DOTOR-552813 format. One record per residue (C-alpha): residue number from 1; residue in three letters; x, y, z. Coordinates in steps of 0.25 Angstrom, whole numbers, plus 5000, padded with zeros to 4 digits. Last residue first. Layout:
residues N
+-----+-----+------+------+------+
:   k :   r :   c1 :   c2 :   c3 :
+-----+-----+------+------+------+
: NUM : ALA :    X :    Y :    Z :
...
+-----+-----+------+------+------+
//
This chain:
residues 76
+-----+-----+------+------+------+
:   k :   r :   c1 :   c2 :   c3 :
+-----+-----+------+------+------+
:  76 : ASP : 4914 : 5011 : 5112 :
:  75 : LEU : 4926 : 5014 : 5104 :
:  74 : GLU : 4930 : 5028 : 5107 :
:  73 : GLU : 4933 : 5038 : 5096 :
:  72 : GLY : 4947 : 5045 : 5094 :
:  71 : ARG : 4946 : 5045 : 5079 :
:  70 : LEU : 4957 : 5034 : 5078 :
:  69 : LEU : 4949 : 5026 : 5087 :
:  68 : ARG : 4937 : 5027 : 5078 :
:  67 : GLN : 4945 : 5023 : 5066 :
:  66 : THR : 4950 : 5011 : 5073 :
:  65 : TYR : 4936 : 5006 : 5078 :
:  64 : ASN : 4931 : 5007 : 5063 :
:  63 : VAL : 4943 : 5000 : 5057 :
:  62 : CYS : 4942 : 4989 : 5068 :
:  61 : ALA : 4927 : 4987 : 5064 :
:  60 : LEU : 4930 : 4987 : 5049 :
:  59 : VAL : 4941 : 4977 : 5052 :
:  58 : MET : 4932 : 4968 : 5061 :
:  57 : PHE : 4921 : 4969 : 5050 :
:  56 : MET : 4931 : 4963 : 5039 :
:  55 : LEU : 4937 : 4953 : 5049 :
:  54 : ALA : 4923 : 4947 : 5052 :
:  53 : HIS : 4920 : 4948 : 5037 :
:  52 : ASN : 4932 : 4940 : 5032 :
:  51 : ASP : 4930 : 4940 : 5017 :
:  50 : THR : 4933 : 4955 : 5017 :
:  49 : SER : 4947 : 4953 : 5012 :
:  48 : PRO : 4960 : 4962 : 5012 :
:  47 : LEU : 4955 : 4970 : 5024 :
:  46 : GLU : 4963 : 4984 : 5023 :
:  45 : GLU : 4957 : 4993 : 5033 :
:  44 : LYS : 4961 : 5007 : 5035 :
:  43 : VAL : 4959 : 5016 : 5047 :
:  42 : TRP : 4962 : 5031 : 5045 :
:  41 : LEU : 4971 : 5040 : 5051 :
:  40 : THR : 4972 : 5055 : 5049 :
:  39 : GLY : 4986 : 5061 : 5047 :
:  38 : ASP : 4982 : 5071 : 5035 :
:  37 : GLU : 4990 : 5061 : 5025 :
:  36 : LYS : 4982 : 5049 : 5030 :
:  35 : GLU : 4986 : 5039 : 5040 :
:  34 : VAL : 4980 : 5026 : 5037 :
:  33 : LEU : 4978 : 5016 : 5049 :
:  32 : LYS : 4978 : 5001 : 5046 :
:  31 : ILE : 4968 : 4990 : 5047 :
:  30 : TYR : 4969 : 4976 : 5041 :
:  29 : ARG : 4977 : 4969 : 5052 :
:  28 : PHE : 4968 : 4976 : 5062 :
:  27 : ALA : 4957 : 4966 : 5058 :
:  26 : GLU : 4965 : 4954 : 5063 :
:  25 : GLU : 4966 : 4961 : 5077 :
:  24 : ALA : 4951 : 4964 : 5076 :
:  23 : LEU : 4948 : 4949 : 5072 :
:  22 : ARG : 4956 : 4944 : 5085 :
:  21 : LYS : 4948 : 4954 : 5093 :
:  20 : ASN : 4934 : 4950 : 5090 :
:  19 : SER : 4925 : 4958 : 5099 :
:  18 : VAL : 4930 : 4972 : 5095 :
:  17 : ARG : 4933 : 4983 : 5105 :
:  16 : LYS : 4947 : 4979 : 5111 :
:  15 : ILE : 4952 : 4976 : 5096 :
:  14 : VAL : 4949 : 4991 : 5093 :
:  13 : GLU : 4957 : 4996 : 5105 :
:  12 : GLU : 4968 : 4987 : 5103 :
:  11 : LYS : 4969 : 4991 : 5088 :
:  10 : ILE : 4969 : 5006 : 5092 :
:   9 : HIS : 4980 : 5004 : 5102 :
:   8 : THR : 4988 : 4996 : 5092 :
:   7 : PRO : 4988 : 5007 : 5082 :
:   6 : VAL : 4982 : 5004 : 5068 :
:   5 : PRO : 4994 : 5002 : 5058 :
:   4 : LEU : 4997 : 5014 : 5049 :
:   3 : GLU : 4995 : 5016 : 5035 :
:   2 : ARG : 5000 : 5029 : 5028 :
:   1 : MET : 4993 : 5039 : 5019 :
+-----+-----+------+------+------+
//
């Protein structure tokens, strides 16, 4: 397994969809893609602390949106 950064076009699409864009940009610092041995991509989050609840929920939302975009789903 190897870690990859989230592609810029996916970040931009997710950030367009959320209300707090600055917080979403910060959330993507804790999100990476993991390429498994079979070539599938999974979204991984590594949030060091869950004390900041707003950031924690934004990370989870961005992970969800990123995973959906990777599967080819539309964000509506």
